[in-house]
Structure formats: structure tokens, C-alpha cells
VOPAGU-2260 file (C-alpha; in pm, 1 decimal, decimal comma):
REM VOPAGU-2260
SITE   aa  ch    i         X         Y         Z
SITE  MET   A    0   13730,4    8378,1   22528,3
SITE  THR   A    1   14029,6    8559,5   22379,2
SITE  GLU   A    2   14040,1    8929,6   22457,9
SITE  ALA   A    3   14010,1    9154,0   22150,7
SITE  ARG   A    4   14328,7    9307,4   22015,9
SITE  THR   A    5   14358,6    9684,2   22037,6
SITE  ILE   A    6   14564,2    9927,5   21834,1
SITE  LEU   A    7   14635,2   10294,2   21886,7
SITE  ILE   A    8   14608,3   10502,1   21566,6
SITE  LEU   A    9   14748,7   10854,7   21549,4
SITE  ALA   A   10   14629,9   11037,4   21235,3
SITE  GLY   A   11   14655,0   11413,0   21278,3
SITE  GLU   A   12   14546,0   11534,2   20935,2
SITE  MET   A   13   14243,8   11488,0   20710,5
SITE  SER   A   14   14437,0   11298,5   20442,4
SITE  GLY   A   15   14589,1   11072,0   20706,7
SITE  ASP   A   16   14243,9   11005,5   20847,0
SITE  LEU   A   17   14126,2   10881,8   20506,1
SITE  HIS   A   18   14430,7   10660,4   20446,2
SITE  ALA   A   19   14421,7   10520,5   20799,1
SITE  ALA   A   20   14050,5   10441,5   20769,6
SITE  ARG   A   21   14115,9   10240,7   20455,5
SITE  LEU   A   22   14398,1   10051,7   20626,1
SITE  LEU   A   23   14188,0    9987,4   20938,3
SITE  ARG   A   24   13911,3    9847,5   20718,9
SITE  SER   A   25   14162,9    9603,8   20566,1
SITE  LEU   A   26   14300,4    9510,3   20908,7
SITE  LYS   A   27   13950,4    9427,2   21028,0
SITE  THR   A   28   13910,1    9174,7   20747,2
SITE  LEU   A   29   14211,3    8996,8   20901,8
SITE  ASP   A   30   14079,9    9035,7   21257,5
SITE  PRO   A   31   13708,7    9132,5   21274,3
SITE  GLY   A   32   13731,9    9185,1   21650,4
SITE  LEU   A   33   14012,8    9440,9   21629,0
SITE  LYS   A   34   13951,2    9756,6   21836,2
SITE  ALA   A   35   14106,8   10094,9   21764,6
SITE  TRP   A   36   14129,7   10427,0   21943,8
SITE  GLY   A   37   14334,2   10743,4   21902,7
SITE  PHE   A   38   14357,7   11059,8   21694,1
SITE  GLY   A   39   14158,4   11082,4   21371,1
SITE  GLY   A   40   13860,4   11225,4   21192,7
SITE  ASP   A   41   13523,1   11130,7   21053,1
SITE  ALA   A   42   13656,4   10851,6   20829,4
SITE  LEU   A   43   13820,4   10662,4   21116,3
SITE  ALA   A   44   13515,6   10722,2   21335,9
SITE  ALA   A   45   13301,0   10565,5   21062,2
SITE  GLU   A   46   13523,2   10255,5   21082,4
SITE  GLY   A   47   13442,5   10226,2   21452,3
SITE  MET   A   48   13751,6   10389,1   21600,8
SITE  GLU   A   49   13721,3   10573,7   21931,5
SITE  VAL   A   50   13836,1   10925,1   21836,9
SITE  VAL   A   51   13987,6   11099,5   22139,9
SITE  GLU   A   52   14120,8   11402,0   21944,9
SITE  HIS   A   53   13975,6   11512,7   21609,8
SITE  THR   A   54   14182,8   11607,5   21305,9
SITE  ARG   A   55   14003,2   11942,2   21277,5
SITE  ASP   A   56   14179,5   12044,8   21600,2
SITE  LEU   A   57   14511,8   11879,1   21520,3
SITE  SER   A   58   14565,1   12000,0   21164,8
SITE  VAL   A   59   14803,2   12293,4   21206,8
SITE  MET   A   60   15060,3   12362,8   20935,3
SITE  GLY   A   61   15376,7   12572,4   20947,8
SITE  LEU   A   62   15653,6   12614,5   21205,2
SITE  VAL   A   63   15522,6   12941,8   21345,1
SITE  GLU   A   64   15164,2   12816,6   21359,2
SITE  VAL   A   65   15264,2   12501,7   21549,0
SITE  LEU   A   66   15450,4   12706,8   21809,9
SITE  LYS   A   67   15136,5   12910,9   21871,5
SITE  HIS   A   68   14953,2   12590,9   21963,9
SITE  TYR   A   69   15232,4   12445,5   22179,5
SITE  ARG   A   70   15032,6   12424,7   22504,1
SITE  TYR   A   71   14749,4   12235,7   22335,1
SITE  PHE   A   72   14986,5   11980,3   22181,6
SITE  ARG   A   73   15176,7   11939,4   22507,6
SITE  ARG   A   74   14852,7   11870,3   22692,7
SITE  ILE   A   75   14725,5   11604,9   22453,8
SITE  PHE   A   76   15072,1   11446,6   22428,4
SITE  ASP   A   77   15088,8   11403,1   22805,5
SITE  ALA   A   78   14731,5   11271,7   22830,3
SITE  LEU   A   79   14797,1   11022,6   22551,6
SITE  GLU   A   80   15112,1   10891,7   22719,6
SITE  VAL   A   81   14929,0   10844,1   23047,9
SITE  ARG   A   82   14658,7   10635,3   22880,6
SITE  VAL   A   83   14904,1   10424,8   22678,5
SITE  ARG   A   84   15104,7   10343,1   22988,6
SITE  SER   A   85   14793,2   10251,5   23186,1
SITE  GLU   A   86   14614,8   10073,4   22897,9
SITE  PRO   A   87   14890,8    9950,7   22662,1
SITE  PRO   A   88   14756,4    9869,9   22313,7
SITE  ASP   A   89   14876,6    9564,0   22123,4
SITE  GLY   A   90   15016,1    9782,5   21848,0
SITE  ILE   A   91   15067,5   10145,6   21751,9
SITE  LEU   A   92   14998,0   10279,7   21403,3
SITE  LEU   A   93   15142,4   10623,7   21330,8
SITE  VAL   A   94   15001,7   10793,5   21020,3
SITE  ASP   A   95   15221,9   11067,9   20874,2
SITE  TYR   A   96   15216,2   11368,2   21117,1
SITE  PRO   A   97   15584,7   11315,5   21210,2
SITE  GLY   A   98   15642,2   11615,0   21437,6
SITE  PHE   A   99   15405,4   11469,8   21695,8
SITE  ASN   A  100   15406,3   11099,6   21610,7
SITE  LEU   A  101   15779,5   11031,6   21611,6
SITE  ARG   A  102   15823,2   11212,6   21943,0
SITE  PHE   A  103   15544,4   11005,2   22089,0
SITE  ALA   A  104   15688,8   10679,5   21955,1
SITE  LYS   A  105   16018,3   10763,3   22124,4
SITE  ALA   A  106   15843,0   10849,6   22453,6
SITE  VAL   A  107   15674,5   10507,9   22480,5
SITE  ARG   A  108   15942,3   10295,4   22314,6
SITE  ASP   A  109   16034,2   10141,3   22650,2
SITE  LEU   A  110   15694,5    9965,2   22659,1
SITE  GLY   A  111   15797,1    9739,2   22370,8
SITE  ILE   A  112   15473,6    9789,9   22175,6
SITE  PRO   A  113   15513,7    9706,2   21802,3
SITE  THR   A  114   15509,1   10042,2   21624,5
SITE  VAL   A  115   15440,2   10095,0   21254,9
SITE  GLN   A  116   15466,1   10421,0   21062,2
SITE  TYR   A  117   15225,2   10444,6   20768,0
SITE  ILE   A  118   15322,1   10716,7   20518,7
SITE  CYS   A  119   15686,6   10810,1   20542,3
SITE  PRO   A  120   15775,3   11157,4   20671,1
SITE  GLN   A  121   15925,7   11369,9   20395,2
SITE  VAL   A  122   16283,2   11297,7   20498,0
SITE  TRP   A  123   16382,2   11315,5   20131,7
SITE  ALA   A  124   16285,5   11684,7   20136,9
SITE  TRP   A  125   16422,7   11790,8   20472,7
SITE  LYS   A  126   16536,4   11656,9   20811,4
SITE  ARG   A  127   16732,7   11361,1   20672,2
SITE  GLY   A  128   16871,6   11330,9   21022,5
SITE  ARG   A  129   16541,5   11166,7   21111,9
SITE  ILE   A  130   16629,2   10854,1   20910,9
SITE  PRO   A  131   16853,7   10681,2   21171,0
SITE  LYS   A  132   16630,2   10804,6   21453,4
SITE  MET   A  133   16325,4   10647,9   21286,7
SITE  ALA   A  134   16512,6   10317,7   21265,2
SITE  GLU   A  135   16565,3   10329,6   21642,6
SITE  ILE   A  136   16203,2   10390,4   21741,6
SITE  LEU   A  137   15999,8   10215,0   21468,9
SITE  ASP   A  138   15952,3    9847,4   21389,9
SITE  GLN   A  139   15817,6    9895,2   21037,5
SITE  LEU   A  140   15768,4   10168,2   20778,3
SITE  ILE   A  141   15497,1   10143,2   20511,4
SITE  CYS   A  142   15581,4   10380,7   20225,8
SITE  ILE   A  143   15345,2   10521,5   19964,2
SITE  PHE   A  144   15607,9   10641,8   19714,4
SITE  PRO   A  145   15851,5   10412,6   19530,5
SITE  PHE   A  146   16157,4   10631,0   19594,4
SITE  GLU   A  147   16126,9   10610,1   19975,6
SITE  PRO   A  148   16233,4   10253,7   20081,5
SITE  PRO   A  149   16588,8   10287,4   19940,0
SITE  LEU   A  150   16651,8   10571,3   20185,3
SITE  PHE   A  151   16630,9   10318,5   20471,4
SITE  GLU   A  152   16827,9   10028,6   20321,3
SITE  GLU   A  153   17132,3   10080,8   20543,5
SITE  THR   A  154   16936,7   10137,5   20866,5
SITE  GLY   A  155   16790,2    9793,7   20934,3
SITE  LEU   A  156   16436,5    9935,6   20945,9
SITE  GLU   A  157   16186,5    9724,3   20753,0
SITE  ALA   A  158   16053,6    9961,8   20484,8
SITE  GLY   A  159   15817,5    9851,0   20209,0
SITE  TYR   A  160   15635,0   10009,4   19916,8
SITE  PHE   A  161   15295,7    9864,7   19819,1
SITE  GLY   A  162   15162,7   10131,9   19584,7
SITE  HIS   A  163   14976,8   10450,3   19669,6
SITE  PRO   A  164   14632,5   10392,4   19828,2
SITE  MET   A  165   14483,2   10686,4   19645,7
SITE  VAL   A  166   14518,1   10515,8   19307,1
SITE  GLU   A  167   14246,4   10264,8   19384,8
SITE  GLU   A  168   14033,7   10523,6   19563,2
SITE  THR   A  169   14029,5   10757,3   19262,7
SITE  MET   A  170   13948,7   10475,7   19018,7
SITE  ARG   A  171   13598,2   10455,3   19162,3
SITE  VAL   A  172   13522,0   10827,9   19144,7
SITE  GLU   A  173   13242,7   10942,3   18914,9
SITE  ALA   A  174   13222,0   11300,1   18792,6
SITE  ASP   A  175   12955,9   11532,2   18926,4
SITE  PRO   A  176   12704,6   11543,4   18637,2
SITE  ASP   A  177   12535,1   11864,7   18750,5
SITE  TRP   A  178   12720,2   12111,6   18527,9
SITE  GLY   A  179   12609,9   12359,4   18263,5
SITE  ALA   A  180   12768,4   12408,1   17923,3
SITE  GLY   A  181   13106,9   12574,5   17882,7
SITE  PRO   A  182   13457,0   12515,9   18027,3
SITE  LYS   A  183   13471,8   12409,4   18391,2
SITE  LEU   A  184   13714,8   12532,9   18657,1
SITE  ALA   A  185   13751,8   12407,2   19015,7
SITE  LEU   A  186   13910,5   12597,4   19302,1
SITE  LEU   A  187   14066,4   12392,3   19584,0
SITE  PRO   A  188   14182,8   12642,1   19848,7
SITE  GLY   A  189   14278,0   12376,5   20104,5
SITE  SER   A  190   14134,3   12201,5   20408,6
SITE  ARG   A  191   14285,9   12426,6   20677,3
SITE  ASP   A  192   14163,9   12767,6   20789,2
SITE  GLN   A  193   14503,7   12925,9   20730,3
SITE  GLU   A  194   14516,7   12795,3   20372,4
SITE  VAL   A  195   14169,5   12928,0   20296,9
SITE  ASN   A  196   14253,6   13264,1   20452,1
SITE  ARG   A  197   14558,8   13308,5   20229,1
SITE  LEU   A  198   14460,8   13143,6   19902,5
SITE  PHE   A  199   14085,7   13153,0   19859,1
SITE  LEU   A  200   14044,9   13513,8   19747,0
SITE  PRO   A  201   14341,7   13513,7   19504,1
SITE  MET   A  202   14194,4   13201,3   19345,2
SITE  VAL   A  203   13850,4   13361,6   19329,5
SITE  GLU   A  204   13984,6   13678,1   19169,3
SITE  ALA   A  205   14175,8   13473,4   18911,8
SITE  ALA   A  206   13860,2   13277,6   18825,1
SITE  LEU   A  207   13647,9   13592,3   18795,0
SITE  ARG   A  208   13910,0   13751,0   18568,6
SITE  LEU   A  209   13876,4   13453,9   18335,1
SITE  LYS   A  210   13498,0   13468,6   18350,3
SITE  LYS   A  211   13499,2   13827,8   18222,0
SITE  ASP   A  212   13649,1   13702,6   17895,6
SITE  ARG   A  213   13462,4   13370,5   17901,7
SITE  PRO   A  214   13109,5   13432,4   18033,2
SITE  ASP   A  215   13023,4   13063,8   17988,3
SITE  LEU   A  216   13299,5   12958,0   18231,2
SITE  GLN   A  217   13158,1   12738,2   18509,3
SITE  ILE   A  218   13333,6   12788,1   18845,1
SITE  ARG   A  219   13297,7   12579,5   19159,4
SITE  VAL   A  220   13481,8   12576,4   19489,3
SITE  ALA   A  221   13566,9   12264,3   19689,3
SITE  ALA   A  222   13501,7   12297,5   20063,1
SITE  ALA   A  223   13620,4   12010,3   20281,0
SITE  THR   A  224   13367,4   12084,1   20555,9
SITE  GLU   A  225   13056,6   12292,4   20609,9
SITE  ALA   A  226   13251,9   12508,4   20856,3
SITE  LEU   A  227   13504,7   12596,1   20585,9
SITE  ALA   A  228   13222,1   12654,4   20338,2
SITE  GLU   A  229   13065,8   12907,4   20574,9
SITE  ARG   A  230   13399,7   13081,8   20612,5
SITE  MET   A  231   13427,0   13102,4   20233,9
SITE  ARG   A  232   13074,9   13243,3   20203,2
SITE  GLU   A  233   13168,6   13519,8   20446,8
SITE  MET   A  234   13478,4   13600,1   20241,9
SITE  LEU   A  235   13276,1   13609,7   19919,7
SITE  ARG   A  236   13008,3   13852,3   20038,0
SITE  PRO   A  237   13204,3   14171,6   19961,0
SITE  VAL   A  238   13349,2   14033,0   19636,0
SITE  SER   A  239   13185,6   14158,6   19318,4
SITE  GLY   A  240   13080,9   13856,2   19114,2
SITE  GLY   A  241   13138,3   13621,4   19405,5
SITE  ASP   A  242   12774,2   13519,8   19403,0
SITE  THR   A  243   12833,5   13338,5   19072,2
SITE  LEU   A  244   13056,6   13080,7   19242,6
SITE  GLU   A  245   12908,0   12756,1   19368,9
SITE  LEU   A  246   13047,6   12574,2   19672,5
SITE  ALA   A  247   13066,8   12195,2   19672,3
SITE  VAL   A  248   13090,3   12065,7   20028,6
SITE  GLY   A  249   13244,1   11726,1   20100,7
SITE  LYS   A  250   13261,1   11602,8   19740,6
SITE  THR   A  251   13596,7   11726,1   19618,0
SITE  ARG   A  252   13683,6   11419,7   19412,5
SITE  ALA   A  253   13358,2   11418,2   19215,8
SITE  LEU   A  254   13401,4   11788,9   19155,4
SITE  VAL   A  255   13760,7   11757,6   19033,7
SITE  LYS   A  256   13682,4   11458,5   18815,2
SITE  GLY   A  257   13429,4   11659,7   18615,5
SITE  VAL   A  258   13625,0   11979,3   18544,1
SITE  ASP   A  259   13864,0   12086,8   18271,0
SITE  ALA   A  260   14120,9   12243,6   18504,5
SITE  ALA   A  261   14180,0   12337,1   18868,2
SITE  LEU   A  262   14370,7   12570,9   19097,6
SITE  VAL   A  263   14492,7   12348,7   19381,5
SITE  THR   A  264   14659,5   12426,7   19713,0
SITE  SER   A  265   14982,7   12231,6   19751,9
SITE  GLY   A  266   14933,5   11914,4   19953,7
SITE  THR   A  267   14758,1   11582,5   19914,3
SITE  ALA   A  268   14495,5   11744,5   19691,2
SITE  THR   A  269   14751,5   11796,1   19414,1
SITE  LEU   A  270   14821,8   11423,2   19396,2
SITE  GLU   A  271   14451,3   11346,4   19417,0
SITE  THR   A  272   14382,9   11586,2   19127,8
SITE  ALA   A  273   14665,4   11431,1   18924,9
SITE  LEU   A  274   14528,1   11078,4   18974,1
SITE  LEU   A  275   14185,0   11200,1   18863,0
SITE  GLY   A  276   14348,9   11322,5   18541,2
SITE  THR   A  277   14263,2   11691,5   18581,3
SITE  PRO   A  278   14517,0   11955,5   18468,4
SITE  MET   A  279   14606,1   12204,3   18743,0
SITE  LEU   A  280   14827,4   12475,1   18881,1
SITE  VAL   A  281   14989,2   12407,7   19220,1
SITE  VAL   A  282   14943,2   12704,9   19453,8
SITE  TYR   A  283   15100,4   12766,8   19794,3
SITE  LYS   A  284   15126,8   13056,2   20037,3
SITE  THR   A  285   15214,8   13063,9   20406,9
SITE  SER   A  286   15336,1   13320,8   20659,6
SITE  ALA   A  287   15648,1   13514,8   20559,1
SITE  MET   A  288   15846,8   13374,8   20852,5
SITE  THR   A  289   15744,3   13012,7   20790,6
SITE  TYR   A  290   15830,1   13049,4   20421,8
SITE  ALA   A  291   16170,8   13203,1   20495,6
SITE  ILE   A  292   16257,5   12922,9   20738,7
SITE  GLY   A  293   16123,5   12652,6   20507,7
SITE  LYS   A  294   16317,6   12783,5   20209,5
SITE  ARG   A  295   16641,3   12734,0   20402,6
SITE  LEU   A  296   16552,8   12384,3   20521,6
SITE  VAL   A  297   16373,5   12219,0   20229,5
SITE  LYS   A  298   16610,9   12053,9   19983,0
SITE  VAL   A  299   16382,5   11960,6   19692,7
SITE  LYS   A  300   16329,8   12136,6   19361,1
SITE  TYR   A  301   15947,8   12126,4   19371,1
SITE  ILE   A  302   15679,2   12145,4   19639,2
SITE  GLY   A  303   15403,4   11973,5   19438,9
SITE  MET   A  304   15405,5   11597,0   19491,8
SITE  VAL   A  305   15301,2   11541,5   19130,6
SITE  ASN   A  306   15620,9   11715,6   19015,0
SITE  LEU   A  307   15840,0   11535,7   19268,8
SITE  ILE   A  308   15716,2   11198,6   19144,6
SITE  ALA   A  309   15759,8   11295,6   18780,4
SITE  GLU   A  310   16101,9   11449,2   18859,3
SITE  ARG   A  311   16009,0   11744,4   18638,2
SITE  GLU   A  312   15753,7   12023,9   18636,3
SITE  VAL   A  313   15436,8   11865,5   18502,6
SITE  CYS   A  314   15214,8   12122,8   18676,2
SITE  PRO   A  315   15339,2   12482,3   18717,1
SITE  GLU   A  316   15389,6   12597,0   19075,1
SITE  PHE   A  317   15287,6   12941,6   19199,2
SITE  ILE   A  318   15446,8   12992,0   19539,9
SITE  GLN   A  319   15413,3   13277,7   19789,2
SITE  ASP   A  320   15433,0   13616,8   19607,4
SITE  ALA   A  321   15402,0   13443,8   19268,8
SITE  ALA   A  322   15046,3   13335,3   19358,0
SITE  THR   A  323   14880,0   13651,2   19227,5
SITE  PRO   A  324   14535,4   13654,8   19064,2
SITE  GLU   A  325   14687,3   13778,2   18738,0
SITE  ALA   A  326   14945,8   13499,7   18725,4
SITE  LEU   A  327   14696,7   13228,7   18821,5
SITE  ALA   A  328   14448,3   13342,0   18556,2
SITE  ALA   A  329   14717,3   13348,9   18288,2
SITE  GLY   A  330   14846,3   13006,4   18391,0
SITE  VAL   A  331   14519,0   12816,2   18415,8
SITE  GLY   A  332   14345,4   12974,1   18114,7
SITE  PRO   A  333   14522,0   12758,6   17851,5
SITE  LEU   A  334   14432,4   12440,8   18044,4
SITE  LEU   A  335   14057,7   12491,0   17998,6
SITE  THR   A  336   14052,9   12398,3   17628,3
SITE  ASP   A  337   14240,0   12167,9   17389,5
SITE  THR   A  338   14580,8   12335,8   17376,2
SITE  PRO   A  339   14941,0   12210,4   17356,9
SITE  GLU   A  340   14979,6   12301,2   17726,2
SITE  ARG   A  341   14680,1   12090,5   17823,1
SITE  ARG   A  342   14784,1   11791,3   17610,3
SITE  ALA   A  343   15138,1   11796,0   17751,7
SITE  MET   A  344   15006,3   11809,2   18107,1
SITE  LEU   A  345   14765,4   11520,4   18052,0
SITE  GLU   A  346   15057,1   11308,4   17931,5
SITE  GLY   A  347   15255,9   11400,4   18241,1
SITE  LEU   A  348   14967,7   11313,7   18473,3
SITE  ALA   A  349   14932,7   10971,8   18310,5
SITE  GLU   A  350   15305,3   10916,0   18369,1
SITE  VAL   A  351   15267,6   10995,6   18738,7
SITE  ARG   A  352   14969,9   10764,2   18774,9
SITE  ALA   A  353   15163,2   10475,8   18618,6
SITE  LYS   A  354   15432,6   10512,6   18884,4
SITE  LEU   A  355   15182,9   10483,1   19169,8
SITE  ILE   A  356   14973,2   10180,2   19079,6
SITE  ALA   A  357   14858,2   10025,7   19407,6
SITE  ASP   A  358   14788,0    9663,6   19492,8
SITE  GLU   A  359   14429,8    9555,3   19432,0
SITE  GLY   A  360   14217,0    9584,4   19742,7
SITE  GLY   A  361   14482,6    9754,8   19953,9
SITE  MET   A  362   14548,9    9432,6   20146,8
SITE  ALA   A  363   14927,6    9407,9   20104,5
SITE  PRO   A  364   15016,6    9685,8   20352,1
SITE  ALA   A  365   14756,0    9553,8   20597,0
SITE  ARG   A  366   14899,5    9201,1   20584,8
SITE  ALA   A  367   15255,5    9329,7   20626,3
SITE  MET   A  368   15154,5    9542,4   20923,2
SITE  PHE   A  369   14949,6    9262,0   21081,0
SITE  ARG   A  370   15244,3    9020,2   21062,3
SITE  ARG   A  371   15475,2    9274,7   21220,9
SITE  MET   A  372   15236,2    9348,5   21507,9
SITE  PHE   A  373   15085,0    9007,5   21576,7
SITE  GLY   A  374   15306,8    8753,2   21395,2
SITE  GLU   A  375   15019,5    8613,8   21186,7
SITE  LYS   A  376   14846,9    8637,1   20847,4
């Protein structure tokens, strides 16, 4: 009897966990006996992967914040290398998370294990020096944006674009029907503690400012987990009017699909909101030191992925000190009703969606990866 194939999956963030779970599901249709272990979250665990480190512990954002957790990352890096060298998998799938994943790929390159990167690091924004290094340590790169493969044409690294997986995922989303009358506003303060700590209350204050002038305004907050929801409840207790806000736990897409507009923390959620066709403001705030360093290093005009894809500002961005309650309220207010601002944004969101149409069923990236790792299918 042939021994089951095994792959190591390293997905260090919640969005990566979701994308990797979808890809693993497709891989298992090609090889039902395929086993997986590694870093991930609830979505990968639901697909049968052995999760040795959970995304809730791995998801740290910002240069300063990562340095604070150095000992933890060093420990899990070393433990992971020991296991891979003693129990070599048949393939390695790295999912985004480049700071950790690319270092690890380099550390075990001598083992000759086929290594695939799913979701290209943002080398087009910063650290372009990674491009030739990636070609040295990776066997294949699966991109989710059409402008990424050309960056690797001269390197010899096999890089392919098969559409964005979130297009198909958002097509099946149905709006949450449990809403009252009046305009509807969603607040998406992020999936990390540090994002919630910095952005939740400014978003809340902006929403409550609007509600003073529009008493029929319906406001709901997206909480990725119950732990984050509890943190938000604590933050709301001293806020006058905070008891009028409802928290929706673990159903962000259904929430976003059913609202007129949203305040969204920069990250994967902005693209998700765009694909669901909901007008939004992109909001971002980090530590002063991380922002100062990032401003020097990042070489793109926008931080919101929706604007980067459109190559223009479809959704206004409120970054760092610009993310005040007054500014957010003034910016999102016109998006709640039929206005020229709302109509223009809806057109822009449709343009972005058209650029990201994914293959039906999500099987193309799985087949390409399977051939690279196992020489079949």
C-alpha cells in the first residue's frame, strides 16, 4: 500500500488560513489521501490539517510589534525546522506571511523539498530585493493579482496568475436579512488586537456622530472572533450611545453584503468588501514608529488593495492622524444614500471585480501546484 503524501502548510494569518483551506480542499480532490500539517487556523483545521501553531498567536503586524515577539517566533521556527528535518514532507506550501515563510524556505532548501509560495509577498510595494532571492528558494509562485507574474519574468521562477480566490467565495454570500429600516453602516475594525485597540473607538465615534443626525441609522460591528467581540464590548461600556451598536461575530461577509457603506481597516477586508460591492472608506493606524519606518520603505501610492488594483483612488484612504472620527463621519456619510459619490464608487468597485475574476472551482492553482510537487495531474 502506497504511503500517503504529506505537505507542510505555513499560513500565519487569518486570511491566509481561509485561502489555504480552499486550496487544500482542491488538492484533496486530486489526492484524497493527502495529509497536511503546519501553521493555520480554524479553516485549515476544518479541512483536516494538523495545526501545530494557530494563526491567533502568529498574527502580529508591524515592524516594532514583530520585534517584541522575537523569542516566540525564534522558538517556533527552530521547532519547525527540527520536525521537517526529521519528518520531511513531500511538499511545502507557504501562504503569504513572507517574513517568516521565506526565511524558513531558505533554511530547509538543502532538503530538496518542492516549495510553493501561494500569495505573492508585496514586493511591488517594498523589498523588491526579495525578487531574486525568492527565485533561489522557491520552485513555484501562485499569484492572486494580475500585475504580479511580470515581476518575475527575468528570474526563471515559475509564476502564474489564476484569478483571485475571493471572487468565487464572495459570489455565494447572502446578505444578513435581520436589519431594521433606515441606512445601514458596518464597522470593520480588523482581526488583530492592535488594530481593534487603535481603530475601533474612532470608528464608533464616527458612527455615533452620524446617528445623531440620522436616528434611523443602523450600525453593526464585525468581530472576527468571540474573543475580539468581548474586547470590543469592554471598550464600548464607557461610551455614551455604545449600547446601540450590535456586534456580529464570525459573519463579516454576510454583514458587509447587506449594508449601504462600511468603515474598513486596511487589509484583506478592503478587497473582500469591494468584491461584495459595498462602498467604503479605507482606514489604517499603527504605532508612530512603525508608520514612520513604513513610510520610508513603502513605494506605492495607496495602501488599500482596491485602489492599487484600480490604479486610482476608488475608496478614500484615512491613514494615521487623518483617521479622526470627524473625518470618517464626513467621508462615509455621503455613501449611505444615492449620491454621486456612491454611484462613482460602485462603478469603481465593479471595475476592480472585473480584473480579479477567478477560475471556476479554484482548481487551476491546485493542479499547477500538484504538478510541481508530485509531477502528476
